[in-house]
C-alpha positions as CSV (number, residue, x, y, z in Angstrom):
1,X,0.0,0.0,0.0
2,X,1.5,3.4,-1.0
3,X,2.9,5.5,1.9
4,X,2.0,9.1,2.8
5,X,5.3,11.0,2.9
6,X,6.7,14.4,3.8
7,X,9.6,15.2,1.5
8,X,12.4,17.5,2.8
9,X,15.2,18.6,0.5
10,X,16.7,21.6,-1.3
11,X,19.4,21.2,-4.0
12,X,19.7,19.3,-7.3
13,X,21.0,16.3,-5.5
14,X,17.5,15.8,-3.9
15,X,15.5,16.0,-7.0
16,X,16.0,12.4,-8.4
17,X,14.8,11.0,-5.0
18,X,11.6,13.2,-5.1
19,X,10.9,12.0,-8.7
20,X,11.5,8.3,-7.9
21,X,9.2,8.5,-4.9
22,X,6.4,9.9,-7.0
23,X,7.1,7.4,-9.7
24,X,6.4,4.6,-7.3
25,X,3.0,5.9,-6.5
26,X,3.6,7.2,-3.0
27,X,1.6,10.2,-1.8
28,X,3.7,13.3,-1.0
29,X,1.6,15.4,1.4
30,X,4.0,18.3,1.4
31,X,7.5,19.3,0.3
32,X,9.7,21.2,2.7
33,X,12.6,23.2,1.2
34,X,14.7,26.3,1.6
35,X,12.9,29.6,1.1
36,X,13.6,31.4,-2.2
37,X,16.8,33.5,-2.2
38,X,18.1,36.4,-4.2
39,X,20.4,35.1,-7.0
40,X,22.0,36.1,-10.3
41,X,23.0,39.5,-11.5
42,X,19.5,40.9,-11.0
43,X,19.3,39.4,-7.5
44,X,15.8,38.1,-8.3
45,X,14.4,35.6,-5.8
46,X,15.2,32.1,-7.0
47,X,13.4,29.0,-5.8
48,X,15.3,25.9,-4.9
49,X,15.5,23.0,-7.5
50,X,13.2,20.9,-5.2
51,X,10.8,23.8,-4.9
52,X,10.5,24.1,-8.7
53,X,10.1,20.4,-9.2
54,X,7.4,20.1,-6.5
55,X,5.4,22.9,-8.0
56,X,5.6,21.3,-11.4
57,X,4.0,18.2,-9.9
58,X,1.4,20.3,-8.0
59,X,2.7,19.4,-4.6
60,X,2.2,21.8,-1.7
61,X,5.5,23.5,-0.7
62,X,6.5,24.8,2.7
63,X,9.5,27.0,3.3
64,X,9.9,27.6,7.1
65,X,13.0,29.3,8.3
66,X,13.2,27.0,11.2
67,X,11.5,23.8,12.5
68,X,12.2,24.7,16.2
69,X,9.0,26.8,16.4
70,X,6.1,24.9,18.2
71,X,3.5,26.1,15.7
72,X,5.6,24.8,12.8
73,X,6.1,21.5,14.5
74,X,2.3,21.2,15.0
75,X,1.7,22.0,11.3
76,X,4.1,19.2,10.4
77,X,2.4,16.7,12.8
78,X,-1.0,17.6,11.3
79,X,0.1,16.1,8.0
80,X,-0.2,12.7,9.5
81,X,2.5,11.1,7.4
82,X,3.8,7.6,7.5
83,X,7.4,8.7,7.0
84,X,9.5,11.7,6.2
85,X,12.2,11.5,3.6
86,X,15.1,13.9,4.0
87,X,17.7,14.6,1.3
88,X,20.1,17.5,1.8
89,X,17.4,19.6,3.3
90,X,19.5,22.2,5.2
91,X,17.5,22.6,8.4
92,X,17.9,20.7,11.7
93,X,15.0,18.4,12.6
94,X,14.2,18.7,16.3
95,X,12.8,15.8,18.3
96,X,9.1,16.7,17.8
97,X,9.6,16.6,14.0
98,X,11.6,13.4,14.1
99,X,9.0,11.7,16.2
100,X,5.9,12.9,14.3
101,X,5.8,10.4,11.4
102,X,4.4,7.0,12.2
103,X,7.5,5.2,10.9
104,X,10.1,8.0,11.6
105,X,12.3,9.9,9.3
106,X,14.6,8.4,6.6
107,X,17.7,10.3,5.4
108,X,19.7,9.8,2.3
109,X,23.4,10.6,2.9
110,X,26.1,10.7,0.3
111,X,28.9,8.8,2.0
112,X,29.8,5.4,3.6
113,X,28.9,6.3,7.2
114,X,30.4,6.9,9.7
115,X,33.0,8.4,7.3
116,X,32.1,11.9,6.2
117,X,29.2,12.8,8.3
118,X,28.1,16.4,7.7
119,X,27.6,19.0,5.0
120,X,30.0,18.2,2.1
121,X,30.7,14.5,2.0
122,X,31.1,14.3,-1.8
123,X,33.7,17.0,-2.0
124,X,35.6,15.8,1.1
125,X,35.8,12.2,-0.1
126,X,37.5,13.2,-3.4
127,X,39.7,15.9,-1.7
128,X,41.0,13.2,0.7
129,X,41.8,10.9,-2.2
130,X,39.3,8.2,-1.1
131,X,39.0,5.3,-3.5
132,X,35.3,4.6,-2.7
133,X,32.2,6.3,-1.3
134,X,28.5,5.6,-1.6
135,X,25.0,6.5,-0.5
136,X,23.2,5.3,2.5
137,X,19.6,5.4,3.8
138,X,19.5,5.8,7.6
139,X,16.9,6.3,10.3
140,X,17.3,9.8,11.6
141,X,18.0,10.7,15.2
142,X,19.0,14.0,16.8
143,X,22.8,13.5,16.3
144,X,24.5,14.7,13.1
145,X,24.2,11.7,10.7
146,X,24.5,9.2,13.6
147,X,21.4,7.1,12.9
148,X,21.4,3.4,12.2
149,X,21.9,2.5,8.5
150,X,19.2,0.6,6.6
151,X,20.5,0.3,3.1
152,X,23.7,1.3,1.2
153,X,25.4,1.2,-2.2
154,X,29.1,1.6,-2.7
155,X,30.7,3.5,-5.7
156,X,34.3,3.5,-6.8
157,X,36.0,6.9,-7.1
158,X,38.4,6.9,-10.1
159,X,41.4,9.2,-10.2
160,X,39.7,11.3,-12.9
161,X,36.3,11.7,-11.3
162,X,35.3,15.2,-10.3
163,X,32.9,16.1,-7.5
164,X,30.3,17.1,-10.1
165,X,30.5,13.7,-11.8
166,X,30.3,11.8,-8.5
167,X,27.4,14.1,-7.4
168,X,25.3,13.1,-10.4
169,X,26.0,9.4,-10.1
170,X,25.2,9.3,-6.3
171,X,22.0,11.4,-6.8
172,X,20.6,8.9,-9.3
173,X,21.7,5.9,-7.2
174,X,20.3,7.5,-4.1
175,X,16.8,7.9,-5.6
176,X,16.7,4.2,-6.4
177,X,18.0,3.2,-3.0
178,X,15.4,5.3,-1.2
179,X,12.4,3.8,-3.0
180,X,13.8,0.4,-2.2
181,X,13.9,1.4,1.4
182,X,10.4,2.7,1.3
183,X,9.2,-0.6,-0.4
184,X,10.8,-2.5,2.6
185,X,9.1,-0.1,5.0
186,X,5.7,-0.8,3.4
187,X,6.3,-4.5,4.1
188,X,7.5,-3.7,7.6
189,X,10.7,-5.3,6.6
190,X,13.2,-2.4,6.8
191,X,16.0,-3.4,9.2
192,X,18.7,-1.0,10.3
193,X,22.1,-1.5,11.8
194,X,23.8,0.9,14.3
195,X,26.8,2.7,12.9
196,X,30.3,1.8,14.1
197,X,32.0,4.1,16.5
198,X,35.2,3.6,14.6
199,X,36.3,5.6,11.5
200,X,34.1,8.7,12.2
201,X,35.1,11.7,10.1
202,X,33.3,15.0,9.5
203,X,32.7,16.7,6.1
204,X,32.6,20.3,7.1
205,X,31.2,22.8,4.7
206,X,33.7,24.1,2.1
207,X,35.1,27.4,3.1
208,X,36.1,29.9,0.4
209,X,39.5,30.3,1.9
210,X,40.4,26.7,1.2
211,X,39.6,26.8,-2.5
212,X,42.8,28.6,-3.4
213,X,45.5,26.4,-4.9
214,X,48.8,26.3,-3.1
215,X,51.4,25.0,-5.5
216,X,53.7,23.9,-2.7
217,X,51.5,20.9,-2.1
218,X,52.2,17.6,-3.9
219,X,50.9,16.9,-7.3
220,X,48.6,14.2,-6.0
221,X,47.2,16.5,-3.3
222,X,46.5,19.2,-5.8
223,X,44.9,16.9,-8.3
224,X,42.5,15.7,-5.6
225,X,42.0,19.3,-4.5
226,X,41.0,20.4,-7.9
227,X,38.7,17.6,-8.8
228,X,37.1,17.6,-5.3
229,X,36.0,21.3,-5.9
230,X,35.0,20.9,-9.6
231,X,32.9,22.4,-11.0
232,X,31.7,24.3,-7.8
233,X,33.0,26.2,-6.0
234,X,36.1,25.6,-8.0
235,X,39.8,25.6,-7.1
236,X,41.7,28.7,-8.3
237,X,45.0,30.4,-8.7
238,X,46.2,33.8,-10.1
239,X,48.2,34.9,-13.1
240,X,49.8,38.2,-13.9
241,X,48.6,39.7,-17.2
242,X,48.9,43.2,-18.6
243,X,50.1,44.6,-15.3
244,X,47.0,43.1,-13.5
245,X,46.3,40.0,-11.6
246,X,43.6,37.7,-13.0
247,X,42.0,34.8,-11.1
248,X,41.8,31.5,-13.0
249,X,39.5,28.7,-11.9
250,X,41.0,25.2,-12.5
251,X,38.4,22.5,-13.3
252,X,40.4,19.5,-14.5
253,X,44.0,18.3,-14.2
254,X,46.1,15.2,-14.6
255,X,49.4,14.1,-13.0
256,X,52.4,14.9,-15.2
257,X,56.2,14.6,-15.3
258,X,58.3,17.5,-14.4
259,X,60.0,19.4,-11.6
260,X,60.7,23.1,-10.8
261,X,59.8,26.0,-8.6
262,X,56.2,25.5,-7.4
263,X,53.7,27.3,-9.7
264,X,56.1,27.6,-12.6
265,X,54.8,26.8,-16.2
266,X,57.1,24.0,-17.4
267,X,56.0,23.6,-21.0
268,X,53.5,24.6,-23.7
269,X,51.0,22.0,-22.5
270,X,50.2,23.9,-19.3
271,X,52.2,21.6,-17.0
272,X,52.7,23.3,-13.6
273,X,55.4,22.4,-11.1
274,X,54.2,21.5,-7.6
275,X,55.9,21.0,-4.3
276,X,56.5,17.4,-5.4
277,X,56.0,16.5,-9.0
278,X,53.8,18.4,-11.5
279,X,50.2,18.5,-12.8
280,X,48.9,19.4,-16.2
281,X,45.9,21.7,-16.3
282,X,43.3,20.3,-18.8
283,X,40.3,22.6,-18.3
284,X,40.2,26.1,-16.8
285,X,37.9,29.1,-16.6
286,X,38.8,32.7,-16.7
287,X,36.7,35.2,-14.8
288,X,33.4,35.9,-16.7
289,X,34.2,33.3,-19.4
290,X,33.1,29.8,-20.2
291,X,35.2,26.8,-19.3
292,X,37.9,26.1,-21.9
293,X,40.6,23.6,-22.8
294,X,44.2,24.2,-21.9
295,X,45.0,24.8,-25.5
296,X,42.4,27.5,-25.9
297,X,43.5,29.1,-22.7
298,X,47.1,29.3,-23.7
299,X,46.3,31.0,-27.0
300,X,44.9,34.0,-25.2
301,X,46.7,34.0,-21.9
302,X,50.1,35.3,-23.0
303,X,51.9,32.8,-20.8
304,X,55.4,31.5,-21.7
305,X,57.5,28.7,-20.2
306,X,58.9,30.0,-16.9
307,X,55.8,32.1,-16.1
308,X,54.6,31.7,-12.5
309,X,51.0,31.1,-11.4
310,X,50.4,32.4,-7.9
């Protein structure tokens, strides 16, 4: 028998799960998401991806600023849902909200818990050079991503994979995993296992200050740094051009042969010396421009062998 569900999510990552739940015939009583925010050059208010998708399906949308308010908690309880599904929502769920659904709240998290609890698990897994990650459905409790795990899928992280590529793969896989969990919940057959206390790490939100490239790091570290931040927010460095300093976003790299003073251009293929080894820049983006290949960048950048990126 289809379940009555409250869906709680905000970014693109959440959308495939919302669509999959609807596709399986479950009733979504309401969608909770972040309130519209000013965005773009005109600073017009922009709805979240989940908000737009929910409206396209004619689902009621709620955008409270907090769920700690007693009146908002009462509104949630009045929905009378069987379960809440939470995917990158952005607000903390206090105990009255967690306890309101008949079968509790299920969260989809993009890591192999207990590794990378927190806000940026996809980025952090790649930046750390992890060889695998995954998605997990867990029963929520008041702790940060501490609940027992019900279902999981593991994904290999190749040395070329960017955060954007991994995000898209896990989003699709997560939607399928969640509807399988809901199917088990319908049959009263969803079993969950407490997380291990060993191997706990936290995926803190990406800070702008850490996106800058420091060429003194090793080539492997910088390769992971770049792909873990690609395409957003993007790792960046600076080059001197026409008496001015221009910021360059680096989107894709590969390890390369070469040594030299860190930050120095070693050849005409955009190979840059690192603290140990070198990396070749494959795709970059100048301020206000579209992403471009290294070849296209070099044609207009005016860099020569021996130039230094800061």
